[in-house]
N, C-alpha and C positions, 0 to 999 in steps of 0.2 A: 264622363262626357255623354251627352244624349245622342240619339241617332241623327237628329237633324244638324247637330253641331259638326258632324263629320262630313256633311255634304258640301259640295262646291258652292260658293256665294252666288254664282249665276243661277244655279238650280233653285236655291232658296228664294232668291228675288223673283224669279219667273213664277214660282208657285204662289207666292203671297200677292203678287200683282194680278194674277189670274183670279184668285179668290176675292180679293178686295174690290177688283173692278166689277165683277158680277154682283157682289153684295151692295156696292154703292150705286150702281146704275140699274138695278132690277128691283122694283117695288113689288115683290111677289112674297106674300106671308110664309108660304111653305119653304121657299128657298132661304129666306132670311132667318126663319126659325132653325133650319139646318145650320146656317152660318153661325148663328149665336150659340147654339149648342156645341158645335165643334170648336169654336174659338175659346169658349169658357173651359171646355174639357181639356183642350190642348194646354191652356194656361195652368190648369190644376195639375195635370200629369207632369208638366215640366217644372212647375212651381216658379213661373216667370214673374208673377206678381206676388211678392212676398209679404207686402204690408197689407193688413186688413183694412186700413184706412183707404187705400187705393180702391179696393173692392167696393167699399161703402160709397166712395165718391162716384164710381162708375154707375152703380145701380141707383144712386140718388139722382144723377143725371138722367138716367132712363125713366124713373118715375116722374120727374119734372117734365120731361118731353111728352110723356103719355098724357099727362093732365092738362098741358097747355093747349094742345090741338083741339080737343073737344069743347074747351071753354071759349075759344076765339073763332072757331070755324062754325059757320051756319049752314054749311052744305050737308047734304044727306037726306034721303027720303024717309028713312026709318027712324022716327023720333022716339027715343026711350023715355025721356022726361024733359021737363022745362024748369030751368033755374033762373029766376029773375028775368022773365021774358026771353031767355036765351035757350033755344032748343038744343038738346044733347042727342045726337044721332048715333046710330050704330056704325055708320060708315066713317064718321069723324073719329070714333074710338078705335076702330080697326086701323085707320090711317095713322093715328097717333102711336099705336103699338108697333106698326110696321116701321115708321121712321125712327122711332126710339130704338127699336131692335137693330136697325142698320147702323146707327151711331154707336151703340154699345158693342156690337160685333166688331166694328172697325177699330174701336179702341183696344179690345182684347187681341185682335189680330196684330196690330202694330206693337202691342206690348210684347208678344212673343217674337215678332220680327226684330225688334230692338234688342231683345235678349240674346237672339241667335246671331244677329249680325253685329259682332263687336267691331271696334275701330280698325283692326287689321284686315277684316273681311271687306269693310267699306273701302279701305284704301286699295285693296286688290281689285275691287269691283270698278271703282272710278279710275284707277291707275291705268287699266287697259283701255278705257274709253277716252280719257283726257288726263295726261300727266299733270297739267297745270291745276285742273280742278282737284286732282288727288293731293297735290302739294298744299293747296289752300285748305282743304278739308283736314289734312293731317295736322297743319299748323293750328287750325282752329280747335280741333279736339285736344291738342296739347295744351293750349292756353286756358282751357276751362279748369283743370285741376290746379295749374299754376296761379291763376287769378284767385281761386278759392283759397289756396294755401297762403298766398301773400296777403289777402284780406285778413285772415286770422292773425298773421304775424303783426301787421299794423295795428290791428285792434288791441292785441296783447300788449304791444309796446306803449300805445296811448293809455291803456289802463294802468300800467305800472307808473307812468308819469303823472297820474292822478287826474286825468281829464274826464273821468266818469264818476265823480264823487256825488253829484246831484242826481237823484233818481226821479226825473221828470221827463216829459215828452220833449221839451225844448232841448234839454241837454243831450238826449239820445239822438235827436235829428242833427244837431250840431256835430256830434261825434261821428255819425254816419257820413256826413258831408266831408269832414276832415279825412276819413278813411278813403272815401271815393276819390277826392282830388289827389291824395298820395298815391293811390292805386292807379289812377290815370297816368300820372307822371312816370311811375315805374314801368307801366305797360308801353308807353311811348318810347322810353329809353331802351327797353328790352327789344322793341321792334327795330330800332335803329341799329342796335348791336347785332341782331339776327341778319338784317339786311347786309351789313358790312361783312359778316362772316360768310354769307352766301356768295358775295362778290369775291372775296378772297379765295373761295374754293372754285371759282370760274363757273359759277351756275349760269346757264343760259348761253354759254359759248359753243355748245356742241349738241349733238343728238342725245336726248335723255333716255336712259334705259331704266327698267324696274325689275325687281326680283319678286317672283311669285312663289309662295310656299304652298299654294293649293293646286291640286291636280283634278282633272276631270276623269273620274273613273267610270267603270261599267255600272256601278251602283248609281252614280249621278245620271248616266244615260238612261237607265231603266226608270228611275224616279221621274226624271224630266219627261220622258216619252209618256208615261202613264198620266202624268199631270196635264200635259198638253192635249192628249187624246180625250180625257174626261172633261177638260175645259171645252173642247170643241163639241163634245156630245151635249154640253149644256147651252153653249152659245148658238148652235144651229137651231134648236127648237125655239130659243128666245127670238132669233131673227126672223123665223117663219111664223111667229105669233102663237105658237103652241102653248106658251107659258104666260100669256097675257092675263092681267088681273086688274079689273076696273073697280074703283072704290066709289066714285060719284057718277051719277046721283044714287045709283043702287050697286050693290056688289054683284059683279059678274066675273065668273071664273071660266076661262077658256080651257076646254080639255079636248085635245085632238087625238085621243086614243094612244097608240103606241108611241107617237112622237113626244107626247107630254111625259109618258112614263120614261122614255129615254132621257129626257132632260132631268127629271127628279132623281133617277137612279145614277146618272152620271155625276150630278152635283153632289149627291149624297156620298158616293164613293170618293170624289175629290176632296170633300171635307174630311172624310175618315182616313185619308191616306197618311198624314203625318201622325195621327193618333195611333194607328196600327203600327207604324214604324217605331214610335216611342215604346209602345206596349211590348212589341216583340224584343226590342233592345233591353228593356227592363227585365223581362222574363228570362232572357238568355243570360243576363248578368247574374240574376239570383240563382239560376241553375248551375252556373259555373262556380259560383261561391259555395253552393252546397256540396260540390265535389271536392273542395279543398279539405 
């Protein structure tokens, strides 16, 4: 188990919301570079994205976003070259890199978030806020593997019956439609059975309680306090304009001395916080194994 997996779901959610909020609403190349480097490093350290295809898809989207903006944007005073009467400016390239970096960093952040926040943690998180929302979410999460398993059962049954003998597009489409209608009927019938079962167990007749397996420890308090303090150290310079960055018509970087450095250092520490926690946990585990 990783270090972040042992934290309270509220702590994890607060941290990722703070980082993602700054990354999505702050178009500053330095901060977004920190976000991208930290998000990719965290994914690699935790191995949250296991398929190479996913990495290729993410970086392919990044390259596409970088190329699209300079080709379609005519803004920018520093023209580097002209392609088919369309000027390619330095400002458009920088804006394309920044926006693409924000998208890529957000994808990696939420890849780690989804790997950490399993279904039990999501139920714990939403169960405290809204029991009805927690119930709907738990039922929805439960139906995903059920529908997938039932789809394969129906397909295997129809294959045994000889309904897929012709290897062509029309036969495959007809087969998929048969599976879909059979799966839809099964889902509706299962929903009626579930509703009847809940009524028989007197659901909704009294005050609902929930059981929590997660506790808020001193480690959570320390981690959350550091994250909120570092986020505040970044948001305050942003609100005061010390981290403003203008792309058009020319690049203008606002630097307010100590206040700007406070924002850079605070955000860099905020990004490095989970990486340091994971690295410390891994080093401690290796040290304890070496003593066996």
